[in-house]
C-alpha positions in Angstrom: 106.5 125.9 82.1 106.1 122.5 83.6 104.0 119.8 82.2 100.7 119.0 83.9 100.7 115.7 85.8 98.7 112.9 84.3 95.5 112.2 86.2 96.0 109.4 88.7 93.7 106.4 88.7 91.3 106.3 91.7 92.9 103.1 93.0 96.5 104.5 93.4 95.8 106.6 96.4 93.9 103.7 98.0 96.8 101.4 97.3 99.2 103.9 98.9 97.0 104.2 101.9 96.7 100.4 102.2 100.5 100.0 101.9 101.1 102.6 104.5 98.7 100.9 106.9 100.5 97.5 106.3 103.9 99.1 106.9 102.8 100.7 110.1 101.5 97.3 111.3 104.7 95.6 110.3 106.8 98.2 112.1 105.2 97.2 115.4 105.8 93.4 114.9 105.9 90.7 112.2 102.5 89.7 110.9 101.1 87.0 108.5 99.5 87.8 105.2 96.2 86.8 106.6 96.5 89.2 109.5 97.3 92.1 107.2 94.5 91.1 104.8 92.1 91.1 107.8 93.3 94.5 108.9 92.8 95.9 105.4 89.3 94.4 105.1 88.4 95.8 108.5 89.4 99.3 107.3 87.2 98.9 104.1 89.9 98.3 101.4 88.6 96.4 98.4 90.0 92.9 97.9 91.8 93.8 94.7 93.6 96.7 96.3 94.5 94.5 99.3 95.7 91.7 97.1 98.0 94.0 95.0 99.5 95.6 98.1 100.1 92.2 99.9 101.6 90.7 96.7 104.0 93.6 96.5 105.0 93.3 100.2 105.5 89.6 99.8 107.6 90.2 96.6 110.0 92.5 98.5 110.2 90.1 101.4 108.2 92.1 104.1 105.5 89.5 104.3 106.7 85.9 104.6 104.4 83.4 106.4 107.1 80.6 106.3 109.7 82.9 108.1 107.0 84.2 110.5 106.0 80.6 111.5 109.6 79.6 112.0 110.4 82.6 114.2 107.1 82.2 116.1 107.8 78.5 116.9 111.4 79.3 118.0 110.4 82.2 120.2 107.2 80.7 121.8 108.8 77.3 122.5 111.9 78.8 124.1 110.4 81.7 126.0 106.8 80.7 126.7 107.5 77.0 126.9 104.7 76.1 124.5 104.3 72.6 123.2 103.7 71.6 119.6 99.9 71.5 119.9 99.7 75.0 121.3 102.1 76.4 118.7 100.1 74.8 115.9 96.9 76.3 117.3 98.4 79.7 117.6 99.7 79.7 114.1 96.3 78.5 112.7 94.6 81.5 114.4 97.1 83.8 112.7 96.2 82.4 109.3 99.3 80.3 108.6 98.8 77.4 106.2 98.9 73.9 107.7 101.8 72.9 105.4 103.9 75.8 106.7 102.9 75.0 110.3 104.2 71.4 109.8 107.5 72.7 108.4 108.0 75.1 111.3 107.2 72.5 113.9 109.6 70.0 112.4 112.4 71.6 114.5 110.6 70.8 117.7 111.0 67.0 118.1 109.8 64.9 121.0 113.1 65.2 122.8 113.2 69.0 122.7 109.6 69.1 123.8 110.2 66.8 126.7 113.4 68.8 127.8 111.4 72.0 127.8 108.6 70.4 129.8 111.1 69.1 132.3 112.5 72.7 132.7 109.1 74.1 133.2 108.2 71.5 135.9 111.5 71.9 137.6 111.1 75.7 137.8 107.6 75.4 139.3 108.5 72.6 141.7 111.2 74.6 143.3 108.6 77.1 144.5 106.1 74.4 145.6 105.6 73.6 149.2 105.7 69.9 149.5 103.9 68.5 152.5 103.4 64.9 153.1 103.0 62.5 150.1 99.2 62.8 150.3 99.5 66.3 149.0 101.3 65.0 145.9 97.9 64.6 144.1 97.3 68.3 144.2 100.8 69.2 143.1 100.7 66.6 140.2 97.3 67.9 139.1 98.5 71.5 139.1 101.7 70.7 137.2 100.1 68.4 134.6 97.4 71.1 134.1 100.1 73.8 133.6 101.7 71.6 130.9 98.4 70.8 129.3 97.5 74.5 129.0 100.8 75.0 127.2 100.1 72.3 124.7 101.9 69.2 126.0 100.4 65.7 125.8 98.8 64.3 128.9 100.8 61.1 129.1 104.2 62.8 128.6 103.2 65.6 131.1 102.2 63.1 133.7 105.4 61.1 133.3 107.6 64.2 133.5 105.8 65.5 136.6 106.0 62.1 138.4 109.8 61.9 137.8 110.4 65.5 138.7 108.4 65.3 141.9 110.3 62.2 143.0 113.6 63.9 142.2 112.5 67.1 144.1 111.5 65.1 147.2 114.9 63.3 147.1 116.7 66.6 146.7 114.9 68.1 149.7 115.6 65.1 151.9 119.4 65.5 151.4 
């Protein structure tokens, strides 16, 4: 004869369900602790259950906000061309701590940000129709606006656009 199983506490099945939900979410993509906590709260899990599940996931290395922030900054800066301001705002909305944001953004210095802005402007300028120099105001406004939406500072954006526009005009003359 087998021994009867001891009765489970009522929180164990809830913790298992919460853990399964977190693992499903993490399978799709990396998430911050705050995002997982919000998902658990939305589904009605008590704070103590969510806290234990998230602590365990962090303990085994599946939830790491520092690593998430570093990967996010590398990816979004390289692929989407985001500037530091936009990256910081995105990470804040994902619930990353300001200290971790500052650490992750340390890799993106002024030179790297400027080089990326120059690449973005050069790509857009190649596709622009450049009429006479009176049309430059429209082109400058469009390109500076594009950089501003991506989180680049206005003065740096304007400087990069002016230099790139002059270079593109010279290239097309030759």
